[in-house]
N, C-alpha and C positions, 0 to 999 in steps of 0.2 A: 486406510494408506492409500495413498493415488500417486499414478506417475505420469508422467508425460507419454504419451505415445510417439510418433512420427511426428517429428517436426516438419509442418508443412506452410506453404506461402501462407495460409489462412490462418494459422497459429501464429507465424511472424507479424503480419497485419494487425491482427488483434492485439498481440504484445505490444507493439508501436504506439498501439492506441492509448494504451495504460501508460506506456513511458509518457506519452504527450501531457495527459492529465497531471501526473506528476510534475511535470516541468513547468506546467503555468505556476504564474507566480499567485501567491495569496490575495484573497478579496475578501475584506472585511465585511462577515455578516453572512459569509458563505461556508458551508462545513465542507470539509473533504474528508470522507473518512475512507482510513486505508485499513488494509488487515492482511494478515497471516495466516495460513491453515495450520500452522504448524501447533500441534496439541501441546503446549506448557503455558504455564502462565510466568512471566519472567517479572522477578520481584526485587532485584538488584538496582542501583542507582534510583531510587526513586525520590522525585523532586518533590517539595514541599510547594503549592500554590502561596503567592504572592499574596501577603495579606494587604488588600487596597483600601 
């Protein structure tokens, strides 16, 4: 288990960098991998891939 210590200006600047990446529009052929450190696997609301 981890926790955030003191929220410093450096932490906030890094967090804003991450949010800027998430706010960028999707680009075809460029993969954006996002993950959460939460130690569980979510299995509800599974989507089936479109059969093209």
